[in-house]
MDTraj code that builds the backbone (N, CA, C; nanometers):
import mdtraj as md
import numpy as np

residues = "UNK UNK UNK UNK UNK UNK UNK UNK UNK UNK UNK UNK UNK UNK UNK UNK UNK UNK UNK UNK UNK UNK UNK UNK UNK UNK UNK UNK UNK UNK UNK UNK UNK UNK UNK UNK UNK UNK UNK UNK UNK UNK UNK UNK UNK UNK UNK UNK UNK UNK UNK UNK UNK UNK UNK UNK UNK UNK UNK UNK UNK UNK UNK UNK UNK UNK UNK UNK UNK UNK UNK UNK UNK UNK UNK UNK UNK UNK UNK UNK UNK UNK UNK UNK UNK UNK UNK UNK UNK UNK UNK UNK UNK UNK UNK UNK UNK UNK UNK UNK UNK UNK UNK UNK UNK UNK UNK UNK UNK UNK UNK UNK UNK UNK UNK UNK UNK UNK UNK UNK UNK UNK UNK UNK UNK UNK UNK UNK UNK UNK UNK UNK UNK UNK UNK UNK UNK UNK UNK UNK UNK UNK UNK UNK UNK UNK UNK UNK UNK UNK UNK UNK UNK UNK UNK UNK UNK UNK UNK UNK UNK UNK UNK UNK UNK UNK UNK UNK UNK UNK UNK UNK UNK UNK UNK UNK UNK UNK UNK UNK UNK UNK UNK UNK UNK".split()
xyz = np.array([
    [-1.1575, -0.7355, 3.4982],
    [-1.1629, -0.8560, 3.4178],
    [-1.2023, -0.8194, 3.2755],
    [-1.1230, -0.8599, 3.1793],
    [-1.1538, -0.8317, 3.0404],
    [-1.2409, -0.9435, 2.9851],
    [-1.3658, -0.9127, 2.9624],
    [-1.4559, -1.0138, 2.9084],
    [-1.4316, -1.0319, 2.7586],
    [-1.3989, -0.9231, 2.6914],
    [-1.3736, -0.9325, 2.5475],
    [-1.2476, -1.0135, 2.5220],
    [-1.1433, -0.9909, 2.6016],
    [-1.0169, -1.0610, 2.5821],
    [-1.0273, -1.2114, 2.5993],
    [-1.1221, -1.2566, 2.6811],
    [-1.1366, -1.4005, 2.7059],
    [-1.2023, -1.4744, 2.5891],
    [-1.2748, -1.4026, 2.5034],
    [-1.3430, -1.4683, 2.3920],
    [-1.2426, -1.5139, 2.2867],
    [-1.2524, -1.6370, 2.2387],
    [-1.1628, -1.6808, 2.1301],
    [-1.2062, -1.6178, 1.9975],
    [-1.1116, -1.5991, 1.9082],
    [-1.1391, -1.5432, 1.7756],
    [-1.1474, -1.6589, 1.6773],
    [-1.2594, -1.6716, 1.6085],
    [-1.2766, -1.7771, 1.5094],
    [-1.2024, -1.7391, 1.3809],
    [-1.1290, -1.8342, 1.3249],
    [-1.0568, -1.8118, 1.2000],
    [-1.1416, -1.8685, 1.0865],
    [-1.1894, -1.7838, 0.9929],
    [-1.2719, -1.8349, 0.8833],
    [-1.1883, -1.9143, 0.7829],
    [-1.2566, -1.9882, 0.6957],
    [-1.1882, -2.0664, 0.5918],
    [-1.1154, -1.9724, 0.4974],
    [-0.9966, -2.0126, 0.4544],
    [-0.9185, -1.9324, 0.3618],
    [-0.8275, -1.8310, 0.4289],
    [-0.8277, -1.8256, 0.5605],
    [-0.7431, -1.7314, 0.6345],
    [-0.6376, -1.8104, 0.7101],
    [-0.5114, -1.7676, 0.6979],
    [-0.4010, -1.8342, 0.7673],
    [-0.3425, -1.7377, 0.8689],
    [-0.3179, -1.7891, 0.9907],
    [-0.2622, -1.7073, 1.0982],
    [-0.1342, -1.7729, 1.1470],
    [-0.0282, -1.6919, 1.1602],
    [0.0969, -1.7436, 1.2155],
    [0.1496, -1.6434, 1.3172],
    [0.2093, -1.6968, 1.4246],
    [0.2643, -1.6141, 1.5315],
    [0.4139, -1.6393, 1.5384],
    [0.4947, -1.5320, 1.5305],
    [0.6392, -1.5474, 1.5410],
    [0.6799, -1.5462, 1.6876],
    [0.8077, -1.5760, 1.7142],
    [0.8543, -1.5820, 1.8526],
    [0.8606, -1.4440, 1.9179],
    [0.8550, -1.3355, 1.8408],
    [0.8583, -1.2003, 1.8978],
    [0.7184, -1.1415, 1.9102],
    [0.6150, -1.2250, 1.9160],
    [0.4755, -1.1831, 1.9310],
    [0.4275, -1.0960, 1.8141],
    [0.4692, -1.1310, 1.6933],
    [0.4190, -1.0647, 1.5741],
    [0.3239, -1.1613, 1.5052],
    [0.1983, -1.1191, 1.4897],
    [0.0954, -1.2038, 1.4299],
    [0.0796, -1.1635, 1.2836],
    [0.0902, -1.2619, 1.1936],
    [0.0728, -1.2390, 1.0506],
    [-0.0553, -1.3092, 1.0074],
    [-0.1434, -1.2337, 0.9423],
    [-0.2727, -1.2869, 0.8992],
    [-0.2821, -1.2714, 0.7480],
    [-0.3027, -1.3849, 0.6769],
    [-0.3156, -1.3846, 0.5316],
    [-0.4542, -1.4333, 0.4946],
    [-0.5135, -1.3668, 0.3963],
    [-0.6468, -1.4050, 0.3517],
    [-0.6686, -1.3635, 0.2083],
    [-0.7904, -1.3826, 0.1582],
    [-0.8188, -1.3498, 0.0183],
    [-0.8079, -1.2007, -0.0130],
    [-0.8252, -1.1135, 0.0861],
    [-0.8197, -0.9684, 0.0634],
    [-0.6825, -0.9088, 0.0898],
    [-0.5852, -0.9902, 0.1286],
    [-0.4509, -0.9378, 0.1507],
    [-0.3855, -0.9955, 0.2744],
    [-0.2823, -0.9265, 0.3202],
    [-0.2035, -0.9713, 0.4354],
    [-0.1830, -0.8552, 0.5313],
    [-0.2000, -0.8817, 0.6611],
    [-0.1782, -0.7813, 0.7646],
    [-0.0904, -0.8400, 0.8743],
    [-0.0060, -0.7559, 0.9343],
    [0.0741, -0.7981, 1.0485],
    [0.0433, -0.7080, 1.1658],
    [0.0498, -0.7640, 1.2857],
    [0.0208, -0.6889, 1.4075],
    [0.1220, -0.7300, 1.5127],
    [0.1905, -0.6343, 1.5701],
    [0.2832, -0.6601, 1.6798],
    [0.2047, -0.6536, 1.8104],
    [0.2149, -0.7579, 1.8914],
    [0.1389, -0.7673, 2.0157],
    [0.2332, -0.7444, 2.1336],
    [0.1840, -0.6747, 2.2343],
    [0.2623, -0.6450, 2.3543],
    [0.3128, -0.7752, 2.4179],
    [0.4359, -0.7762, 2.4726],
    [0.4902, -0.8997, 2.5322],
    [0.4122, -0.9507, 2.6538],
    [0.3303, -0.8651, 2.7159],
    [0.2523, -0.9091, 2.8316],
    [0.1326, -0.9949, 2.7917],
    [0.1039, -1.0045, 2.6619],
    [-0.0075, -1.0848, 2.6101],
    [0.0497, -1.1987, 2.5263],
    [0.0020, -1.3203, 2.5513],
    [0.0442, -1.4372, 2.4753],
    [-0.0637, -1.4731, 2.3740],
    [-0.0230, -1.4942, 2.2487],
    [-0.1164, -1.5306, 2.1424],
    [-0.0922, -1.6757, 2.1054],
    [-0.1992, -1.7568, 2.1076],
    [-0.1896, -1.8985, 2.0711],
    [-0.2938, -1.9300, 1.9643],
    [-0.2534, -2.0108, 1.8659],
    [-0.3457, -2.0570, 1.7623],
    [-0.3795, -2.2017, 1.7919],
    [-0.5081, -2.2273, 1.8204],
    [-0.5559, -2.3628, 1.8508],
    [-0.6567, -2.4032, 1.7433],
    [-0.6123, -2.4797, 1.6459],
    [-0.7026, -2.5259, 1.5398],
    [-0.7505, -2.4086, 1.4571],
    [-0.8821, -2.3826, 1.4636],
    [-0.9374, -2.2722, 1.3849],
    [-0.9799, -2.1553, 1.4734],
    [-0.9088, -2.1346, 1.5847],
    [-0.9372, -2.0182, 1.6683],
    [-0.8095, -1.9660, 1.7337],
    [-0.8122, -1.8381, 1.7663],
    [-0.6999, -1.7718, 1.8320],
    [-0.7413, -1.7409, 1.9751],
    [-0.6522, -1.7692, 2.0694],
    [-0.6780, -1.7422, 2.2111],
    [-0.5681, -1.6497, 2.2621],
    [-0.6072, -1.5431, 2.3321],
    [-0.5126, -1.4504, 2.3921],
    [-0.5151, -1.4678, 2.5428],
    [-0.3969, -1.4691, 2.6056],
    [-0.3863, -1.4839, 2.7509],
    [-0.2933, -1.3766, 2.8045],
    [-0.3255, -1.3261, 2.9241],
    [-0.2392, -1.2272, 2.9882],
    [-0.1652, -1.2933, 3.1031],
    [-0.0489, -1.2379, 3.1401],
    [0.0355, -1.2983, 3.2421],
    [-0.0041, -1.2569, 3.3833],
    [-0.0529, -1.1335, 3.4003],
    [-0.0878, -1.0846, 3.5341],
    [-0.2280, -1.0265, 3.5332],
    [-0.2759, -0.9923, 3.6498],
    [-0.4085, -0.9336, 3.6648],
    [-0.4015, -0.7819, 3.6856],
    [-0.2901, -0.7194, 3.6468],
    [-0.2798, -0.5747, 3.6589],
    [-0.3774, -0.5068, 3.5641],
    [-0.4172, -0.3854, 3.6018],
    [-0.5171, -0.3134, 3.5239],
    [-0.4709, -0.2883, 3.3797],
    [-0.3457, -0.2511, 3.3608],
    [-0.2940, -0.2232, 3.2263],
    [-0.2933, -0.3492, 3.1402],
    [-0.2641, -0.4640, 3.1995],
    [-0.2630, -0.5894, 3.1237],
    [-0.4043, -0.6340, 3.0888],
    [-0.4999, -0.6070, 3.1790],
    [-0.6396, -0.6381, 3.1468],
    [-0.6876, -0.5548, 3.0289],
    [-0.6482, -0.4265, 3.0277],
    [-0.6893, -0.3378, 2.9185],
    [-0.6267, -0.3827, 2.7865],
    [-0.4990, -0.4169, 2.7893],
    [-0.4311, -0.4613, 2.6668],
    [-0.4857, -0.5943, 2.6174],
    [-0.5321, -0.6778, 2.7083],
    [-0.5894, -0.8068, 2.6713],
    [-0.7084, -0.7868, 2.5784],
    [-0.8008, -0.7018, 2.6181],
    [-0.9180, -0.6744, 2.5354],
    [-0.8837, -0.5978, 2.4088],
    [-0.7876, -0.5053, 2.4205],
    [-0.7478, -0.4252, 2.3050],
    [-0.6914, -0.5126, 2.1933],
    [-0.5943, -0.5972, 2.2256],
    [-0.5309, -0.6782, 2.1220],
    [-0.6251, -0.7840, 2.0660],
    [-0.7171, -0.8309, 2.1467],
    [-0.8169, -0.9255, 2.0959],
    [-0.9032, -0.8565, 1.9907],
    [-0.9464, -0.7326, 2.0168],
    [-1.0284, -0.6581, 1.9209],
    [-0.9499, -0.6244, 1.7949],
    [-0.8234, -0.5841, 1.8107],
    [-0.7419, -0.5499, 1.6941],
    [-0.7195, -0.6711, 1.6033],
    [-0.6903, -0.7862, 1.6640],
    [-0.6705, -0.9076, 1.5836],
    [-0.8007, -0.9515, 1.5169],
    [-0.9126, -0.9367, 1.5874],
    [-1.0423, -0.9710, 1.5298],
    [-1.0730, -0.8822, 1.4094],
    [-1.0412, -0.7511, 1.4206],
    [-1.0616, -0.6593, 1.3085],
    [-0.9720, -0.6961, 1.1907],
    [-0.8485, -0.7373, 1.2181],
    [-0.7581, -0.7773, 1.1097],
    [-0.8098, -0.9008, 1.0373],
    [-0.8619, -0.9973, 1.1125],
    [-0.9146, -1.1190, 1.0501],
    [-1.0360, -1.0870, 0.9635],
    [-1.1247, -1.0009, 1.0136],
    [-1.2406, -0.9611, 0.9332],
    [-1.1949, -0.8855, 0.8084],
    [-1.0910, -0.8046, 0.8217],
    [-1.0413, -0.7266, 0.7090],
    [-0.9863, -0.8118, 0.5969],
    [-0.9056, -0.9143, 0.6305],
    [-0.8465, -0.9967, 0.5247],
    [-0.9478, -1.0956, 0.4671],
    [-1.0578, -1.1226, 0.5378],
    [-1.1570, -1.2152, 0.4843],
    [-1.2707, -1.1423, 0.4122],
    [-1.3230, -1.0337, 0.4692],
    [-1.4363, -0.9624, 0.4092],
    [-1.3979, -0.8238, 0.3579],
    [-1.3140, -0.7524, 0.4305],
    [-1.2765, -0.6160, 0.3930],
    [-1.3699, -0.5144, 0.4568],
    [-1.3294, -0.3883, 0.4500],
    [-1.4079, -0.2790, 0.5055],
    [-1.4396, -0.1799, 0.3957],
    [-1.5565, -0.1149, 0.4090],
    [-1.6027, -0.0198, 0.3086],
    [-1.6652, 0.0993, 0.3813],
    [-1.6238, 0.2216, 0.3430],
    [-1.6792, 0.3436, 0.4010],
    [-1.7288, 0.4309, 0.2867],
    [-1.8532, 0.4797, 0.3003],
    [-1.9104, 0.5704, 0.2014],
    [-1.9281, 0.7073, 0.2649],
    [-1.8922, 0.8118, 0.1904],
    [-1.9092, 0.9487, 0.2358],
    [-1.9859, 1.0271, 0.1307],
    [-2.0706, 1.1210, 0.1764],
    [-2.1495, 1.2048, 0.0865],
    [-2.0999, 1.3483, 0.0945],
    [-2.1038, 1.4183, -0.0183],
    [-2.0710, 1.5595, -0.0231],
    [-2.2020, 1.6357, -0.0373],
    [-2.2410, 1.7102, 0.0668],
    [-2.3668, 1.7829, 0.0668],
    [-2.3360, 1.9308, 0.0516],
    [-2.3808, 1.9910, -0.0563],
    [-2.3596, 2.1331, -0.0795],
    [-2.3642, 2.1627, -0.2272],
    [-2.4055, 2.2828, -0.2617],
    [-2.4158, 2.3227, -0.4012],
    [-2.2760, 2.3339, -0.4609],
    [-2.2513, 2.2641, -0.5696],
    [-2.1231, 2.2707, -0.6383],
    [-2.0154, 2.1820, -0.5792],
    [-2.0464, 2.1040, -0.4773],
    [-1.9459, 2.0147, -0.4189],
    [-1.9301, 1.8934, -0.5090],
    [-1.8052, 1.8624, -0.5450],
    [-1.7790, 1.7497, -0.6347],
    [-1.6565, 1.6731, -0.5880],
    [-1.6471, 1.5468, -0.6318],
    [-1.5305, 1.4627, -0.6038],
    [-1.4960, 1.3857, -0.7302],
    [-1.3673, 1.3849, -0.7644],
    [-1.3186, 1.3087, -0.8802],
    [-1.2028, 1.2214, -0.8363],
    [-1.2028, 1.0959, -0.8815],
    [-1.0953, 1.0027, -0.8490],
    [-1.0070, 0.9833, -0.9716],
    [-0.8772, 1.0070, -0.9546],
    [-0.7783, 0.9814, -1.0596],
    [-0.6735, 0.8891, -1.0010],
    [-0.6954, 0.7580, -1.0116],
    [-0.6051, 0.6610, -0.9499],
    [-0.6145, 0.6725, -0.7982],
    [-0.5042, 0.7063, -0.7333],
    [-0.5016, 0.7218, -0.5876],
    [-0.5147, 0.8687, -0.5464],
    [-0.5449, 0.9558, -0.6417],
    [-0.5615, 1.0980, -0.6134],
    [-0.7106, 1.1310, -0.6082],
    [-0.7521, 1.1983, -0.5023],
    [-0.8906, 1.2421, -0.4866],
    [-0.8927, 1.3931, -0.4990],
    [-0.9649, 1.4436, -0.5987],
    [-0.9763, 1.5876, -0.6199],
    [-1.1140, 1.6320, -0.5716],
    [-1.1160, 1.7250, -0.4767],
    [-1.2392, 1.7710, -0.4145],
    [-1.2640, 1.9176, -0.4464],
    [-1.3859, 1.9497, -0.4861],
    [-1.4308, 2.0871, -0.5031],
    [-1.5299, 2.1127, -0.3909],
    [-1.4901, 2.1938, -0.2924],
    [-1.5700, 2.2109, -0.1703],
    [-1.6045, 2.3568, -0.1404],
    [-1.6069, 2.4404, -0.2428],
    [-1.6453, 2.5789, -0.2209],
    [-1.5309, 2.6698, -0.1813],
    [-1.4094, 2.6197, -0.1799],
    [-1.2935, 2.7044, -0.1550],
    [-1.2534, 2.7712, -0.2868],
    [-1.1582, 2.8621, -0.2819],
    [-1.1118, 2.9290, -0.4030],
    [-1.0262, 2.8355, -0.4890],
    [-0.9900, 2.7207, -0.4350],
    [-0.9070, 2.6246, -0.5066],
    [-0.9606, 2.4836, -0.4807],
    [-0.9240, 2.3909, -0.5673],
    [-0.9603, 2.2503, -0.5466],
    [-0.8601, 2.1866, -0.4514],
    [-0.9062, 2.0919, -0.3735],
    [-0.8184, 2.0163, -0.2841],
    [-0.7822, 1.8848, -0.3517],
    [-0.6538, 1.8503, -0.3496],
    [-0.6076, 1.7229, -0.4050],
    [-0.5474, 1.6436, -0.2900],
    [-0.5994, 1.5233, -0.2697],
    [-0.5579, 1.4394, -0.1580],
    [-0.5112, 1.3055, -0.2129],
    [-0.3889, 1.2664, -0.1776],
    [-0.3344, 1.1378, -0.2230],
    [-0.3619, 1.0318, -0.1174],
    [-0.4227, 0.9213, -0.1586],
    [-0.4562, 0.8137, -0.0670],
    [-0.3459, 0.7090, -0.0664],
    [-0.3297, 0.6363, 0.0454],
    [-0.2327, 0.5262, 0.0499],
    [-0.2701, 0.4180, -0.0513],
    [-0.1705, 0.3433, -0.0956],
    [-0.1939, 0.2414, -0.1992],
    [-0.2802, 0.1264, -0.1492],
    [-0.2934, 0.1080, -0.0168],
    [-0.3743, -0.0010, 0.0384],
    [-0.5241, 0.0250, 0.0271],
    [-0.5628, 0.1477, -0.0076],
    [-0.7046, 0.1843, -0.0133],
    [-0.7481, 0.1959, -0.1583],
    [-0.8637, 0.1356, -0.1888],
    [-0.9225, 0.1444, -0.3217],
    [-1.0261, 0.2573, -0.3187],
    [-1.0165, 0.3482, -0.4142],
    [-1.1008, 0.4680, -0.4164],
    [-1.1927, 0.4663, -0.5367],
    [-1.3175, 0.5069, -0.5165],
    [-1.4092, 0.5287, -0.6284],
    [-1.5056, 0.6408, -0.5903],
    [-1.5527, 0.7139, -0.6908],
    [-1.6487, 0.8209, -0.6684],
    [-1.7679, 0.7986, -0.7593],
    [-1.8825, 0.8511, -0.7182],
    [-2.0046, 0.8375, -0.7983],
    [-2.0831, 0.9676, -0.7922],
    [-2.1412, 1.0048, -0.9056],
    [-2.2247, 1.1245, -0.9136],
    [-2.3499, 1.0884, -0.9920],
    [-2.4620, 1.0732, -0.9214],
    [-2.5884, 1.0428, -0.9871],
    [-2.6745, 1.1673, -0.9878],
    [-2.7524, 1.1833, -1.0913],
    [-2.8369, 1.3011, -1.1030],
    [-2.9424, 1.3008, -0.9922],
    [-2.9552, 1.4116, -0.9243],
    [-3.0536, 1.4247, -0.8171],
    [-3.0049, 1.3741, -0.6821],
    [-2.8820, 1.3214, -0.6754],
    [-2.8275, 1.2718, -0.5489],
    [-2.6942, 1.3401, -0.5218],
    [-2.6520, 1.3356, -0.3969],
    [-2.5245, 1.3944, -0.3583],
    [-2.4086, 1.3108, -0.4120],
    [-2.2963, 1.3747, -0.4478],
    [-2.1778, 1.2974, -0.4881],
    [-2.1295, 1.2108, -0.3719],
    [-2.0801, 1.0928, -0.4030],
    [-2.0331, 1.0020, -0.2981],
    [-1.8887, 0.9604, -0.3247],
    [-1.8189, 0.9345, -0.2128],
    [-1.6837, 0.8815, -0.2153],
    [-1.6901, 0.7452, -0.1494],
    [-1.6348, 0.6417, -0.2139],
    [-1.6350, 0.5063, -0.1582],
    [-1.4903, 0.4626, -0.1377],
    [-1.4569, 0.4270, -0.0131],
    [-1.3239, 0.3794, 0.0222],
    [-1.3347, 0.2325, 0.0611],
    [-1.2430, 0.1484, 0.0097],
    [-1.2408, 0.0062, 0.0435],
    [-1.0987, -0.0342, 0.0794],
    [-1.0851, -0.1137, 0.1865],
    [-0.9540, -0.1601, 0.2293],
    [-0.9709, -0.2800, 0.3210],
    [-0.8583, -0.3465, 0.3522],
    [-0.8630, -0.4561, 0.4486],
    [-0.8154, -0.4107, 0.5861],
    [-0.7654, -0.2884, 0.5975],
    [-0.7131, -0.2360, 0.7239],
    [-0.8115, -0.1348, 0.7820],
    [-0.8785, -0.1715, 0.8903],
    [-0.9812, -0.0856, 0.9495],
    [-0.9233, 0.0437, 1.0049],
    [-0.8061, 0.0376, 1.0655],
    [-0.7433, 0.1578, 1.1205],
    [-0.7113, 0.2582, 1.0108],
    [-0.6496, 0.2113, 0.9055],
    [-0.6069, 0.2993, 0.7971],
    [-0.7255, 0.3630, 0.7266],
    [-0.8276, 0.2840, 0.6950],
    [-0.9433, 0.3377, 0.6237],
    [-1.0189, 0.4378, 0.7119],
    [-1.0225, 0.4139, 0.8420],
    [-1.0867, 0.5080, 0.9334],
    [-1.0124, 0.6400, 0.9420],
    [-0.8791, 0.6339, 0.9460],
    [-0.7989, 0.7561, 0.9511],
    [-0.8138, 0.8370, 0.8227],
    [-0.8132, 0.7714, 0.7072],
    [-0.8263, 0.8416, 0.5800],
    [-0.9655, 0.9036, 0.5679],
    [-1.0692, 0.8304, 0.6071],
    [-1.2049, 0.8837, 0.6003],
    [-1.2205, 1.0052, 0.6927],
    [-1.1600, 1.0004, 0.8104],
    [-1.1664, 1.1140, 0.9030],
    [-1.0919, 1.2347, 0.8460],
    [-0.9804, 1.2104, 0.7781],
    [-0.9037, 1.3196, 0.7167],
    [-0.9841, 1.3847, 0.6052],
    [-1.0505, 1.3038, 0.5217],
    [-1.1333, 1.3587, 0.4134],
    [-1.2477, 1.4404, 0.4721],
    [-1.3100, 1.3893, 0.5782],
    [-1.4209, 1.4606, 0.6430],
    [-1.3738, 1.5923, 0.7023],
    [-1.2483, 1.5981, 0.7493],
    [-1.1980, 1.7188, 0.8141],
    [-1.1795, 1.8351, 0.7159],
    [-1.1768, 1.8093, 0.5849],
    [-1.1633, 1.9174, 0.4881],
    [-1.2837, 2.0111, 0.4914],
    [-1.4028, 1.9568, 0.5159],
    [-1.5240, 2.0387, 0.5256],
    [-1.6244, 1.9624, 0.6114],
    [-1.6161, 1.9817, 0.7435],
    [-1.7074, 1.9128, 0.8340],
    [-1.8495, 1.9638, 0.8142],
    [-1.9498, 1.8792, 0.8373],
    [-2.0887, 1.9241, 0.8225],
    [-2.1198, 2.0337, 0.9245],
    [-2.1790, 2.1434, 0.8761],
    [-2.2130, 2.2504, 0.9685],
    [-2.3591, 2.2354, 1.0117],
    [-2.3953, 2.2840, 1.1310],
    [-2.5257, 2.2524, 1.1878],
    [-2.6433, 2.3334, 1.1330],
    [-2.6203, 2.4409, 1.0569],
    [-2.7309, 2.5243, 1.0132],
    [-2.7923, 2.4774, 0.8819],
    [-2.7107, 2.4532, 0.7822],
    [-2.7625, 2.4045, 0.6539],
    [-2.7285, 2.2577, 0.6297],
    [-2.6330, 2.2027, 0.7046],
    [-2.5935, 2.0632, 0.6888],
    [-2.4931, 2.0418, 0.5773],
    [-2.4332, 2.1500, 0.5255],
    [-2.3360, 2.1375, 0.4171],
    [-2.2054, 2.0808, 0.4693],
    [-2.1396, 1.9991, 0.3865],
    [-2.0101, 1.9435, 0.4222],
    [-1.9984, 1.7982, 0.3798],
    [-1.8921, 1.7333, 0.4268],
    [-1.8690, 1.5918, 0.3970],
    [-1.9155, 1.5113, 0.5171],
    [-2.0059, 1.4175, 0.4940],
    [-2.0572, 1.3334, 0.6027],
    [-2.0515, 1.1874, 0.5615],
    [-2.0530, 1.0999, 0.6615],
    [-2.0593, 0.9568, 0.6349],
    [-2.2007, 0.9226, 0.5904],
    [-2.2142, 0.8235, 0.5032],
    [-2.3465, 0.7837, 0.4541],
    [-2.4316, 0.7355, 0.5708],
    [-2.5495, 0.7905, 0.5829],
    [-2.6393, 0.7527, 0.6908],
    [-2.6170, 0.8280, 0.8203],
    [-2.5208, 0.9189, 0.8232],
    [-2.4914, 0.9941, 0.9460],
    [-2.5981, 1.1010, 0.9677],
    [-2.6431, 1.1166, 1.0913],
    [-2.7388, 1.2197, 1.1271],
    [-2.6644, 1.3409, 1.1785],
    [-2.6931, 1.4570, 1.1246],
    [-2.6320, 1.5814, 1.1688],
    [-2.7358, 1.6571, 1.2505],
    [-2.6990, 1.6947, 1.3727],
    [-2.7911, 1.7739, 1.4550],
    [-2.8026, 1.9127, 1.3955],
    [-2.9232, 1.9522, 1.3644],
    [-2.9473, 2.0811, 1.3016],
    [-2.9888, 2.1831, 1.4057],
    [-2.9440, 2.3068, 1.3849],
    [-2.9805, 2.4169, 1.4733],
    [-3.0746, 2.5097, 1.3991],
    [-3.1620, 2.5776, 1.4746],
    [-3.2478, 2.6773, 1.4150],
    [-3.1660, 2.8038, 1.3911],
    [-3.1955, 2.8752, 1.2853],
    [-3.1228, 2.9966, 1.2539],
    [-3.1692, 3.1141, 1.3375],
    [-3.1177, 3.2339, 1.3059],
    [-3.1525, 3.3545, 1.3803],
    [-3.3005, 3.3883, 1.3694],
    [-3.3575, 3.3709, 1.2508],
    [-3.4971, 3.4114, 1.2290],
    [-3.5940, 3.3276, 1.3122],
    [-3.5570, 3.2058, 1.3486],
    [-3.6450, 3.1193, 1.4271],
    [-3.6555, 3.1664, 1.5712],
    [-3.5526, 3.2368, 1.6209],
    [-3.5545, 3.2777, 1.7610],
    [-3.6253, 3.4115, 1.7821],
    [-3.6521, 3.4899, 1.6760],
    [-3.7189, 3.6187, 1.6891],
    [-3.8696, 3.5997, 1.6877],
    [-3.9318, 3.6106, 1.8027],
    [-4.0790, 3.6008, 1.8109],
    [-4.1294, 3.6820, 1.9246],
])
top = md.Topology()
chain = top.add_chain()
for i, resn in enumerate(residues, 1):
    res = top.add_residue(resn, chain, resSeq=i)
    for name in ("N", "CA", "C"):
        top.add_atom(name, md.element.get_by_symbol(name[0]), res)
traj = md.Trajectory(xyz[None], top)
């Protein structure tokens, strides 16, 4: 039984939802427009200011899709009304980030700089304050896309466990290991 799928999704003010006959849900809001294609085994209905999803059978795969599509549509509604924001920190001596439009230039201790082009749906900004680590700020209305881009940026230099150098999400805890000298006693 999908408990998440049974919950109705509240539609906030300023957000419009329409469902086409081919189970394509279009959501428009102040932060943009998103479309989501829903599996034919799930029915999407708009009742006043809430969305209700129903499944046709009690098969395990349909129960799983019921909860999945409810969560995806809920994320889309939050995205077009509030938006999503991810902050990343660059920890390491000489690590820098520069934003030039949709191009992110990273200096991460390699022999060359890395240049990464972001999709046009993502707004990019960087900050460098004295005494603090450089930060990268990503903003978008699409949670899937912003998560994939943030993971790709992090993959350029993952935080290592000995010194903690690398790209990490703001507030992320890195498990630290003791070095060789700590084990000799």
